[in-house]
C-alpha positions as CSV (number, residue, x, y, z in Angstrom):
1,M,0.3,-24.1,7.1
2,K,1.0,-22.2,3.9
3,K,0.1,-18.9,5.6
4,I,2.5,-19.7,8.5
5,I,5.3,-20.4,6.1
6,F,4.6,-17.3,4.1
7,W,4.7,-15.0,7.2
8,F,7.8,-16.8,8.4
9,L,9.6,-16.1,5.1
10,L,8.2,-12.6,4.7
11,P,11.1,-10.7,6.5
12,F,13.5,-12.3,4.1
13,L,11.7,-10.6,1.2
14,F,12.5,-7.3,2.9
15,F,16.1,-8.2,3.6
16,S,16.9,-9.0,-0.1
17,L,17.6,-5.5,-1.4
18,P,20.7,-4.9,-3.5
19,A,23.6,-3.1,-1.8
20,F,24.4,0.5,-2.6
21,G,26.0,0.8,-6.0
22,E,25.5,-2.9,-6.8
23,T,24.8,-3.7,-10.5
24,V,21.8,-6.0,-11.0
25,K,19.8,-7.3,-13.9
26,V,16.3,-5.8,-13.9
27,A,13.5,-8.3,-14.8
28,K,10.6,-7.1,-16.9
29,L,8.2,-5.1,-14.7
30,P,4.4,-5.3,-14.8
31,G,2.2,-3.0,-16.8
32,D,3.5,0.5,-17.4
33,A,5.9,0.3,-14.4
34,E,9.1,0.4,-16.5
35,K,8.2,3.7,-18.1
36,Y,6.9,5.4,-15.1
37,M,8.9,4.0,-12.2
38,P,11.4,7.0,-12.4
39,I,8.4,9.2,-11.6
40,L,7.5,7.2,-8.5
41,V,11.1,7.1,-7.3
42,S,11.2,10.9,-7.7
43,E,8.0,11.4,-5.8
44,I,9.2,9.2,-3.0
45,N,12.5,11.1,-2.9
46,T,10.6,14.4,-2.7
47,Y,7.7,13.6,-0.4
48,W,8.8,10.5,1.7
49,P,12.6,10.0,1.4
50,D,12.9,7.9,4.5
51,L,10.3,5.3,3.5
52,Q,11.4,1.8,4.3
53,P,11.1,-0.5,2.4
54,R,10.6,1.5,-0.8
55,Q,9.2,-1.5,-2.7
56,F,6.0,-1.3,-0.5
57,I,4.4,1.5,-2.6
58,A,5.4,-0.1,-5.9
59,A,3.9,-3.4,-4.8
60,L,0.7,-1.7,-3.5
61,I,0.2,-0.1,-6.9
62,D,0.8,-3.5,-8.5
63,Q,-1.9,-5.0,-6.3
64,E,-4.3,-2.2,-7.1
65,S,-3.9,-2.0,-10.9
66,N,-1.1,-4.2,-12.1
67,W,0.7,-1.0,-12.9
68,K,-1.7,-0.1,-15.7
69,Q,-2.0,3.6,-16.0
70,N,-5.6,3.6,-17.4
71,A,-6.9,0.8,-15.1
72,Q,-10.6,1.3,-14.4
73,L,-12.8,-0.5,-11.9
74,R,-16.5,0.0,-12.5
75,T,-19.3,-1.7,-10.5
76,E,-22.8,-0.7,-9.6
77,R,-21.5,1.1,-6.5
78,E,-18.2,2.6,-7.4
79,H,-15.6,3.7,-9.9
80,G,-11.9,3.3,-9.4
81,C,-9.3,5.1,-11.6
82,G,-5.6,4.7,-12.4
83,W,-2.6,3.1,-10.7
84,G,-3.8,3.8,-7.2
85,Q,-7.4,3.1,-8.0
86,F,-8.7,6.3,-6.4
87,T,-12.4,5.6,-6.0
88,I,-15.6,7.4,-5.9
89,A,-18.5,5.5,-4.4
90,Y,-22.2,6.3,-4.7
91,N,-25.3,6.0,-2.6
92,K,-28.5,4.5,-4.1
93,D,-29.7,7.9,-4.9
94,G,-26.7,8.6,-7.0
95,T,-25.0,11.0,-4.6
96,A,-21.3,10.5,-3.8
97,R,-20.8,8.5,-0.6
98,F,-17.0,9.1,-0.6
99,D,-14.5,10.5,-3.0
100,A,-11.0,9.4,-2.5
101,L,-9.5,11.7,-5.1
102,S,-11.0,14.8,-3.5
103,E,-9.9,13.7,-0.1
104,T,-6.3,13.0,-1.2
105,K,-6.1,16.4,-2.9
106,R,-6.2,18.0,0.5
107,L,-3.0,16.3,1.6
108,D,-0.8,18.7,-0.4
109,P,-1.2,22.0,-2.4
110,S,0.6,20.5,-5.3
111,L,-2.5,18.3,-6.0
112,A,-4.9,21.3,-6.1
113,N,-5.5,21.1,-9.9
114,W,-6.0,17.3,-10.0
115,N,-9.6,16.3,-10.9
116,W,-11.6,13.3,-12.2
117,E,-11.2,14.4,-15.8
118,D,-7.4,14.2,-15.4
119,C,-7.6,11.2,-13.0
120,T,-4.9,9.1,-14.8
121,N,-2.3,11.9,-14.9
122,A,1.0,10.1,-14.2
123,T,2.5,12.7,-11.8
124,Y,-0.6,13.4,-9.9
125,Q,-1.5,9.7,-9.5
126,L,1.9,8.6,-8.2
127,R,2.3,11.6,-6.0
128,A,-1.2,11.0,-4.5
129,V,-0.4,7.4,-3.7
130,V,2.8,8.4,-1.9
131,L,1.1,11.1,0.1
132,K,-1.9,9.0,0.9
133,V,0.2,6.0,2.1
134,K,2.5,8.4,4.1
135,S,-0.5,10.0,5.8
136,A,-1.9,6.6,6.9
137,E,1.5,5.5,8.1
138,R,1.5,8.0,10.9
139,G,-1.5,6.4,12.6
140,C,-0.3,2.9,12.1
141,T,3.1,3.7,13.6
142,L,1.3,4.7,16.8
143,I,-0.6,1.5,17.3
144,M,1.4,-1.3,15.6
145,K,4.5,-3.2,16.7
146,G,7.4,-3.1,14.2
147,N,7.6,-2.1,10.5
148,I,6.0,-5.3,9.2
149,N,2.8,-4.7,11.2
150,V,2.9,-1.0,10.5
151,K,2.9,-1.7,6.7
152,A,0.2,-4.4,7.1
153,C,-2.0,-1.8,8.9
154,N,-1.2,0.7,6.2
155,A,-2.1,-1.6,3.4
156,A,-5.4,-2.6,5.1
157,K,-6.2,1.1,5.5
158,Y,-5.5,1.8,1.8
159,N,-7.9,-1.0,0.8
160,G,-10.6,-0.7,3.4
161,G,-10.2,2.7,5.0
162,S,-9.0,3.8,8.5
163,G,-12.4,3.0,10.1
164,S,-12.0,-0.7,9.2
165,V,-8.6,-0.9,10.9
166,D,-10.0,1.0,13.9
167,K,-12.8,-1.5,14.3
168,R,-10.4,-4.5,14.1
169,V,-8.4,-2.9,16.9
170,R,-11.5,-2.5,19.1
171,Y,-12.6,-6.0,18.4
172,C,-9.2,-7.4,19.2
173,R,-8.8,-5.5,22.4
174,A,-12.0,-7.1,23.7
175,L,-10.6,-10.6,23.2
176,Q,-8.3,-12.2,25.8
177,H,-5.8,-13.7,23.4
178,C,-5.7,-11.1,20.6
179,D,-2.7,-8.7,20.3
180,P,-3.9,-5.4,18.7
181,T,-0.4,-4.4,17.8
182,V,0.1,-7.5,15.5
183,W,-1.6,-8.0,12.2
184,T,-1.1,-11.7,11.4
185,G,-3.3,-14.0,13.4
186,N,-4.7,-11.1,15.3
187,L,-6.1,-8.0,13.6
188,E,-6.2,-10.0,10.4
189,L,-8.9,-12.2,12.0
190,Q,-11.1,-9.4,13.4
191,C,-13.0,-8.6,10.2
192,P,-15.7,-5.9,10.4
193,Q,-16.7,-6.2,6.8
194,S,-19.4,-8.4,5.3
195,N,-18.5,-12.1,4.6
196,V,-20.9,-12.3,1.7
197,K,-19.2,-12.6,-1.8
198,V,-19.7,-9.4,-3.8
199,K,-20.7,-9.3,-7.4
200,G,-17.8,-8.0,-9.5
201,Y,-15.1,-8.9,-6.9
202,G,-15.3,-12.7,-6.5
203,E,-14.7,-12.4,-2.8
204,S,-16.3,-10.9,0.3
205,F,-15.1,-7.5,1.4
206,C,-14.0,-9.2,4.6
207,D,-11.6,-11.6,2.7
208,I,-10.4,-8.9,0.4
209,N,-9.4,-6.6,3.2
210,S,-8.0,-9.3,5.5
211,K,-5.8,-10.8,2.7
212,Y,-4.8,-7.4,1.2
213,P,-1.6,-6.9,3.2
214,S,-0.1,-10.3,2.4
215,R,-1.0,-9.9,-1.2
216,V,0.9,-6.6,-1.3
217,F,3.9,-8.1,0.5
218,A,4.0,-11.0,-1.9
219,R,4.6,-8.5,-4.8
220,M,7.4,-6.6,-3.2
221,S,10.3,-8.7,-4.5
222,K,9.4,-7.7,-8.1
223,F,10.7,-4.3,-7.4
224,N,13.9,-5.0,-5.4
225,N,16.2,-4.0,-8.2
226,V,14.4,-0.8,-9.3
227,M,13.4,1.0,-6.0
228,V,17.0,2.1,-5.4
229,L,18.0,4.4,-2.7
230,P,20.2,7.4,-3.5
231,K,23.9,6.5,-3.2
232,A,25.0,7.0,0.3
233,P,27.9,9.4,0.9
234,E,31.2,7.7,1.8
235,V,31.1,9.1,5.3
236,V,27.7,7.6,6.0
237,K,27.3,3.9,7.0
238,P,24.7,1.8,5.1
239,I,21.2,2.6,6.2
240,F,20.1,-1.0,6.5
241,P,23.0,-3.0,8.2
242,K,20.6,-5.4,9.8
243,G,17.8,-5.5,7.3
244,L,15.0,-3.2,6.1
245,L,12.7,-3.6,9.0
246,G,14.9,-3.1,12.0
247,K,13.4,-4.7,15.1
């Protein structure tokens, strides 16, 4: 029942942005967000100016690292670094199984000089998150219904990889009453990861990935007053007359 109520109320979180030019009181932000939020806003303005809702990336960073610039995740199998928790995972023989930082560098030439020694660099980290999420958005837009489901797909990809979402879609399509274009109650339940609790995480990878989108969405309202769109020219009507998510 709690989950049903949450998803019923979720659109209202998106609709609660301040109007253009409205003066608001800004609550204390988590971690290092207050200091570095202007950099994130600048990176979004440069690399993804039409992102809606803008709070999505700020909330995803909050879920990953509580906005702590030097956040580190170290387990026997992987090392995650910085706001976006860019991760390198290892095989049993010590070789790299995947390297998210190196993969993300290839998304834009401006990241060419980023490396593991400089992993927590503020500009590189925040630019990389914006570019990585934008890249994943394209695929989600093709397969999901409406912006809420697109963002859920995107969040799940950020946490578990594109292959995980692809498997959920395949599993769902094989079922009679599963809609592969909707996350909640559909793709959300088609978990390809292990259900065994993992040491160092407190949950199974299945639970972590399935719950990840709702956990990101629940953090979005923290950033309503700081992820401000550039002031609209007087000749242009407000971008969101009916709410952030459109249909």
